[in-house]
C-alpha positions, -999 to 999 in steps of 0.1 A, spaced: 130 -410 522 150 -441 513 139 -469 489 153 -504 492 146 -532 468 149 -567 482 139 -603 475 107 -596 496 97 -565 477 103 -528 479 107 -509 512 102 -472 515 118 -458 547 104 -424 556 115 -401 584 87 -376 593 89 -343 612 63 -352 637 52 -385 652 23 -403 636 1 -431 648 -3 -462 626 -9 -499 628 21 -521 621 8 -547 597 36 -572 606 34 -572 644 -2 -560 646 6 -533 672 -4 -496 672 27 -475 670 35 -438 673 68 -428 656 85 -404 633 98 -434 612 74 -453 590 82 -480 565 59 -488 536 64 -524 523 54 -532 487 54 -570 488 61 -594 460 24 -603 462 13 -567 452 3 -559 488 12 -526 505 18 -528 542 29 -503 568 54 -517 592 73 -502 622 110 -496 625 113 -525 650 99 -550 625 121 -536 597 151 -539 620 142 -574 629 139 -584 592 173 -569 584 190 -583 615 179 -619 606 191 -614 570 156 -620 557 159 -591 533 184 -598 506 192 -568 483 183 -573 446 212 -570 422 208 -543 396 215 -553 360 
């Protein structure tokens, strides 16, 4: 499990032992994967997103790390 805090909220990246089915709440597609990302948004929402959507957000630099003080 890896936790990443960004300007868009907190992302918890989990690698599971077996594939699990879930609905990606960003692309609205059913997915089956060993990798699941839980997104705690800045609006106090909790969303499950797929690795593809997470990769797209990071590739487009939409997730900026929050500096620790």
